[in-house]
C-alpha positions in Angstrom: -1.2 5.3 -14.1 -0.1 8.0 -16.4 3.5 8.6 -16.2 5.7 11.8 -16.9 3.0 13.7 -17.6 1.4 13.8 -14.4 2.8 16.4 -12.3 1.4 15.6 -9.1 2.1 12.4 -7.7 2.1 11.6 13.7 0.4 13.0 15.8 -1.5 15.7 17.1 -4.2 14.6 19.5 -6.7 16.9 21.4 -5.9 17.7 24.7 -8.3 15.1 26.7 -6.6 13.8 29.9 -8.3 10.9 32.3 -8.4 11.7 36.3 -6.7 9.2 38.2 -7.3 10.6 41.4 -7.3 7.1 43.1 -3.6 6.6 42.8 -2.2 10.0 42.3 -4.5 12.6 44.0 -5.7 15.5 42.1 -5.6 15.3 38.8 -6.9 17.7 35.9 -10.4 17.3 34.7 -11.2 17.8 31.3 -14.0 18.6 28.7 -14.4 17.6 25.0 -12.4 19.6 22.9 -14.1 21.6 20.1 -14.1 20.3 16.6 -10.8 21.2 15.0 -10.9 23.7 12.1 -8.0 22.8 9.7 -7.5 19.4 8.4 -4.0 18.7 9.8 -5.4 19.6 13.5 -8.6 17.3 13.0 -6.4 14.3 11.7 -3.8 14.8 14.8 -6.6 14.3 17.4 -6.8 10.8 16.5 -2.7 10.5 15.9 -2.7 10.9 12.5 -1.4 13.2 9.8 -3.1 14.9 7.0 -0.9 16.0 4.1 -0.5 17.5 0.9 1.8 17.0 -2.0 3.4 20.0 -3.4 6.0 21.3 -6.1 8.9 23.6 -5.1 7.4 26.3 -8.3 4.6 27.0 -6.2 6.8 27.9 -3.0 6.8 31.6 -4.3 2.9 31.8 -4.4 1.7 33.4 -1.1 -1.9 32.7 -1.2 -0.7 28.6 -2.0 1.9 28.3 0.8 -0.8 30.2 3.2 -3.5 27.7 2.3 -1.0 25.0 2.6 0.7 26.0 5.7 -2.9 26.4 7.5 -4.6 23.3 6.5 -1.6 20.3 6.3 0.8 19.2 8.7 2.7 16.8 6.2 4.2 17.8 3.1 5.3 15.8 0.0 7.3 16.6 -3.1 5.4 16.3 -6.4 8.6 15.4 -8.6 11.5 17.1 -6.8 12.8 14.1 -4.7 12.6 11.6 -7.6 15.5 9.9 -9.3 15.6 12.1 -12.2 15.5 15.5 -9.8 18.3 14.3 -7.4 20.6 12.5 -9.7 20.5 13.9 -13.3 24.2 12.7 -13.9 25.5 9.4 -12.2 26.7 10.5 -8.8 26.2 13.9 -9.4 23.3 14.7 -7.1 21.3 17.7 -7.0 19.1 18.5 -3.9 18.4 21.9 -4.6 14.7 21.8 -5.5 13.8 19.0 -3.0 15.6 21.3 0.1 13.5 23.8 -1.0 10.6 21.8 0.0 11.8 20.1 2.7 13.2 23.2 4.3 9.8 25.1 3.8 8.0 22.1 5.3 10.2 21.9 8.7 10.6 25.5 9.3 6.8 25.7 9.1 6.5 22.8 11.9 5.4 20.0 9.6 7.0 16.6 8.5 7.6 15.6 5.4 7.3 12.0 3.0 9.9 11.4 0.5 8.9 10.3 -2.6 10.2 8.3 -4.1 13.6 6.6 -4.1 13.4 4.3 -7.0 10.7 4.0 -9.8 10.9 2.4 -13.1 9.7 5.7 -14.4 11.1 9.3 -14.3 14.4 7.6 -14.3 17.6 9.7 -15.4 18.5 9.2 -19.0 21.9 7.6 -18.0 20.2 5.2 -15.7 18.0 4.4 -18.4 20.7 3.4 -20.6 22.4 1.1 -18.0 21.0 -2.6 -16.9 22.1 -5.9 -15.0 24.4 -5.2 -12.1 25.6 -1.8 -13.4 22.2 -0.9 -12.7 21.8 -2.6 -9.6 24.9 -1.1 -8.4 23.5 2.4 -9.3 20.2 2.2 -8.0 21.6 1.0 -4.4 24.1 3.3 -4.6 21.2 6.0 -5.3 18.9 4.8 -2.5 22.1 4.9 0.2 23.2 8.4 -1.2 19.8 10.4 -1.0 18.4 8.7 2.2 21.8 9.5 4.0 21.6 12.9 2.7 18.1 13.5 4.2 18.9 11.2 7.4 16.7 12.8 10.3 14.2 14.8 8.1 12.0 12.3 6.6 8.9 10.7 8.3 8.5 7.9 5.8 10.3 7.2 2.4 8.4 5.7 -0.4 11.6 3.6 -1.1 10.2 1.6 -4.1 7.1 2.8 -6.5 4.7 0.6 -8.8 6.8 -2.1 -8.9 4.0 -4.4 -9.8 2.1 -5.2 -12.9 -1.7 -4.4 -14.0 -1.8 -7.8 -15.4 -4.5 -9.4 -13.4 -2.1 -11.9 -12.0 -0.4 -10.1 -9.1 3.2 -10.3 -11.1 5.8 -7.8 -10.9 6.2 -5.3 -13.5 8.6 -6.0 -16.1 10.8 -2.8 -15.8 14.9 -2.6 -16.2 15.0 -2.8 -12.2 13.0 -6.0 -12.1 15.6 -7.3 -14.7 18.6 -6.9 -12.6 16.9 -9.7 -10.5 13.8 -10.5 -8.3 15.3 -9.3 -5.0 15.7 -5.7 -6.1 13.2 -4.5 -4.0 14.6 -6.3 -0.8 18.0 -4.9 -1.7 16.4 -1.2 -2.0 14.9 -1.7 1.3 18.1 -3.1 3.2 20.1 0.2 1.8 17.6 2.4 3.0 17.5 1.0 6.5 21.1 1.3 6.6 21.0 5.1 5.2 18.4 6.1 7.5 17.8 3.7 10.4 14.7 5.9 11.6 12.5 6.8 8.7 9.6 4.9 7.6 10.2 2.7 5.0 7.2 2.4 2.4 6.3 0.5 -0.6 4.0 2.6 -2.6 1.2 1.4 -5.5 -1.9 2.4 -7.6 -4.8 0.3 -8.3 -4.0 -1.6 -5.1 -7.0 0.2 -3.4 -9.6 -3.0 -3.0 -8.8 -6.5 -2.8 -7.5 -7.6 -6.2 -4.9 -9.8 -7.7 -2.3 -6.7 -8.0 -3.0 -5.8 -4.1 -2.5 -9.4 -3.3 0.8 -9.7 -5.1 1.7 -6.7 -2.7 0.3 -8.0 -0.1 1.9 -11.5 -0.6 5.5 -9.8 -1.0 5.0 -7.7 2.4 4.2 -10.9 4.4 7.3 -12.6 2.9 9.3 -9.4 3.9 8.3 -9.5 7.3 8.8 -13.2 7.6 12.1 -12.9 6.6 13.0 -9.7 8.7 13.1 -7.6 5.5 13.0 -3.9 6.8 9.5 -2.9 5.7 7.3 -0.5 7.9 4.4 0.7 5.7 2.5 0.1 2.6 1.1 3.2 0.6 -2.2 2.7 -1.1 -2.2 5.9 -3.9 -5.9 6.1 -4.3 -6.4 8.0 -7.5 -10.1 7.2 -7.4 -13.1 7.7 -10.3 -16.7 8.1 -9.2 -16.9 5.2 -6.8 -14.9 3.4 -4.0 -14.5 -0.4 -3.7 -16.5 -1.7 -1.1 -13.7 -3.7 0.2 -11.4 -0.5 0.5 -11.3 -0.9 4.6 -10.7 -4.5 4.3 -7.8 -4.2 2.0 -6.0 -1.4 4.4 -7.1 -3.9 7.5 -5.4 -6.6 6.1 -2.2 -5.0 5.4 -2.3 -3.7 8.9 -2.9 -7.0 10.4 0.9 -8.1 8.9 2.2 -5.5 11.2 3.0 -2.9 9.0 1.6 0.7 9.0 -1.1 1.8 5.8 -0.9 5.0 4.6 -3.2 6.8 2.1 -0.7 8.3 -0.1 -1.9 10.4 -3.2 -5.7 10.5 -3.0 -7.6 12.1 -5.4 -11.2 11.5 -6.4 -12.9 12.7 -9.9 -15.5 15.3 -9.3 -19.0 14.5 -9.6 -22.2 14.0 -7.4 -20.3 11.4 -5.4 -17.0 13.3 -4.7 -17.9 14.5 -0.9 -19.0 11.4 0.3 -16.6 9.6 -1.5 -13.7 11.5 0.6 -15.3 11.2 3.9 -15.9 7.4 3.0 -11.8 6.9 2.5 -11.3 9.3 5.6 -13.3 6.7 7.7 -12.0 4.2 6.5 -8.4 5.1 7.5 -9.8 6.5 10.9 -11.2 2.5 11.5 -7.8 1.0 10.8 -5.6 1.6 13.9 -2.3 1.5 11.8 -3.6 3.8 9.2 -1.7 6.9 10.0 -2.2 9.3 7.5 -3.8 10.9 4.6 -2.0 13.1 1.6 -3.8 14.4 -1.1 -2.0 15.0 -4.3 -2.1 18.4 -4.8 -3.9 21.4 -2.8 -6.3 23.0 -5.4 -7.7 21.5 -8.8 -5.5 23.6 -10.5 -2.7 22.1 -9.0 -3.5 18.4 -9.8 -2.2 16.6 -13.0 -5.7 15.3 -13.6 -6.7 18.2 -15.9 -10.2 18.5 -15.8 -11.0 16.1 -13.0 -11.3 18.8 -10.4 -10.4 16.2 -7.9 -9.1 18.0 -4.7 -10.5 19.8 -1.9 -9.9 23.5 -2.9 -11.2 24.9 -6.3 -8.6 26.5 -8.3 -9.2 29.9 -6.5 -8.2 28.1 -2.8 -12.3 28.0 -1.9 -13.1 25.0 0.3 -15.4 22.6 -1.7 -17.9 20.2 -0.5 -15.6 17.5 -0.4 -13.4 19.6 2.3 -16.0 20.0 4.6 -17.1 16.3 4.6 -13.2 15.2 5.2 -13.2 18.0 7.9 -16.8 16.5 9.6 -15.0 12.8 9.4 -12.1 13.8 11.2 -13.7 15.7 13.5 -16.2 12.9 14.3 -13.3 10.1 14.4 -12.9 11.1 18.1 -10.2 12.7 20.0 -7.9 9.8 21.3 -5.7 7.3 19.7 -7.7 4.7 18.0 -6.0 2.0 19.3 -6.7 3.0 23.0 -10.2 3.5 24.8 -10.9 7.2 25.5 -10.5 8.2 29.2 -13.6 7.9 31.4 -13.8 11.2 32.5 -12.3 14.2 31.3 -11.9 18.1 31.2 -9.1 20.6 30.1 -5.7 21.3 31.2 -5.4 23.6 34.0 -2.9 25.9 32.2 -2.6 28.0 35.8 -1.8 24.8 37.8 1.5 23.1 38.1 1.7 19.4 37.6 4.5 16.7 38.3 4.9 14.3 35.5 5.3 10.7 36.6 6.5 7.7 34.5 4.1 4.8 34.5 7.1 2.4 33.8 9.6 3.4 36.5 7.3 5.5 39.3 10.0 8.3 38.8 9.2 12.1 38.2 10.3 14.3 35.1 13.0 16.4 36.6 15.7 19.1 35.3 19.1 17.6 35.9 20.9 19.0 39.0 18.6 21.9 39.9 20.0 23.4 36.2 18.4 26.9 35.1 20.7 26.7 31.7 19.6 26.4 28.2 20.4 22.8 27.2 20.5 21.1 30.6 19.0 17.5 29.7 15.7 16.4 31.3 16.0 13.0 33.6 13.8 11.1 35.6 14.3 11.1 39.4 12.5 9.9 42.4 9.6 12.0 43.2 10.4 14.9 45.7 7.7 17.2 44.4 10.8 20.0 44.1 10.5 23.1 41.8 12.7 21.0 39.3 10.0 18.5 39.1 7.0 20.7 38.6 5.9 21.8 35.3 3.2 23.9 33.7 1.5 23.5 30.3 1.0 26.6 27.9 -1.6 26.6 25.2 0.1 26.8 21.9 -3.0 26.9 20.1 -4.6 24.0 17.7 -4.1 21.6 20.2 -0.5 21.9 21.1 1.3 22.9 24.4 4.4 24.1 25.8 5.8 22.5 28.9 7.6 25.1 31.3 9.8 24.1 33.9 8.8 26.3 37.5 12.1 26.1 38.5 13.9 27.4 35.4 11.0 29.1 33.2 12.2 27.3 30.3 10.5 24.8 28.3 11.0 21.2 27.1 12.8 21.0 23.6 13.5 18.8 21.4 17.2 19.2 20.7 18.2 20.7 17.8 14.9 20.3 16.4 16.0 16.7 15.7 13.4 14.0 14.1 15.3 11.0 15.1 14.7 8.5 17.5 16.8 9.0 20.8 17.6 12.9 20.6 17.1 14.1 23.9 14.6 16.5 25.8 16.0 19.4 27.1 15.1 22.1 28.5 15.4 25.6 26.6 14.5 29.3 26.4 11.1 29.3 25.0 11.2 30.6 21.3 7.8 28.6 20.2 9.7 26.6 17.8 7.8 23.3 16.7 10.2 21.3 18.8 8.9 23.0 21.9 5.3 22.2 21.3 3.7 18.9 22.2 0.3 17.5 21.6 -1.5 14.9 24.2 -2.5 11.4 23.9 -4.3 9.7 26.3 -3.8 5.8 27.4 -5.6 4.2 30.3 -5.6 7.4 32.3 -2.1 8.0 31.4 -0.7 10.7 28.8 1.8 10.7 26.1 3.8 13.9 25.2 4.0 13.7 21.0 6.5 16.4 19.6 5.4 18.8 16.8 8.5 18.9 15.2 9.0 14.9 15.0 5.8 13.3 15.7 7.7 11.0 18.3 6.7 10.2 22.0 8.7 11.7 25.1 10.1 8.5 26.9 12.4 7.3 29.5 15.0 5.7 27.4 15.4 2.1 27.4 12.6 1.5 29.8 15.3 2.5 32.5 13.7 2.5 36.1 16.9 4.3 37.7 17.3 7.7 38.9 19.1 9.7 36.2 17.3 7.6 33.4 17.7 9.8 30.2 14.5 11.3 28.7 14.5 11.0 25.0 12.0 11.5 22.0 11.2 7.8 20.2 8.8 6.4 17.7 5.3 6.4 19.6 4.7 2.5 20.6 2.5 2.9 23.2 5.2 1.6 25.8 4.6 2.3 29.3 7.9 4.1 29.4 6.2 6.7 27.1 3.1 7.2 29.1 3.1 9.9 32.1 0.9 10.2 35.3 -0.4 13.9 35.7 -0.2 14.9 39.2 -1.7 18.6 40.3 0.3 20.2 42.7 -1.2 23.5 42.8 
């Protein structure tokens, strides 16, 4: 991988619901959803994201931001969150450029991948002059400070980037960081978890796209980390590809997934040629075929934004026009299905009746989603309560477009809201006056005839906290793990 000169380096699901009339009476019947028209919306139909890496210098370009906002639902900073950018002088942190990207993304209802906390390249000059324990301490301090600063705003962090060598033996890269001790990667992951318990922690590398010595070295490290309880949640596969795709690309993703970690395609770009469109489709299909492959990020938006000068490796040409590779990718995403890939689709379907009122009954407790104490005030908490079909337990779905819904209380006229636009596990669900915010919009997944509500702002599921079965149990958001306390039965009232 070319170092410094390279300037480029959850879960919407279509609204399909199952009818469970034998148990709950009338439930909405649903027809198949039309194909989504953008990459982000199409990926979200299967509970995934489709993202792009952008630079802060592009945010003043209206045509660029309009295109990026339309097509993508995950954003990565190209350079603005790396060590040299965020800590140019020791213990003197500079977040301005990173904040521009994070704030733009979140203000437009998108999630953010953090890239990258530690990398042997693009280290600030002062860090390059350190070694041994001084460098180790500085590195861990950097991880802690930056991850703490962005706590609650990051979906996934590339905690360590490119720490394995291209020596054909699966060895660690000889770098100043490696020379601080072989446990430096583990120490970085532990520090990141302590700083931000809710962000997904990833190891990210290139030339690991097929099964080879390098990817096996990474695999063995991840397997060891999982066995010893080192906090690692995901592995990133950069996928800077030429004109052919490894035949074992999908099998490689699957073997990492089988270790119990997510896999993410983090920096995808593919050299233009007669096979580019087919390769983009093949990569997309490989991700869709692996249940724990949660998303794809392309390393740039237009060919002119790419670090691979002359390769034209992205989905849009320099003028922002869709290429054949865009169409093949969108078609593959839409063909991937409209239900979570880890669960079968419902046996019958139809659309949500946006004129009807529903009671939402938790699968785990059998209790209903309820506005606590019959409140009509902003900020009133949502609880579970024994079902009584009262107005405080009746909800109407309002179509927000692109497969998202707002969920409105019949009692108060207010909508479900993730408090303070939080992206953290455990953030409370409350009611609030409708402001059409991303924290008030939810996509719908189906599991065995039940639904999950996935917050657009955070990508997390609405659940009964702690799998409580008592009246008054808190309703919060939490990372989607398909728990029965995250599943709701829709009972149509009228």
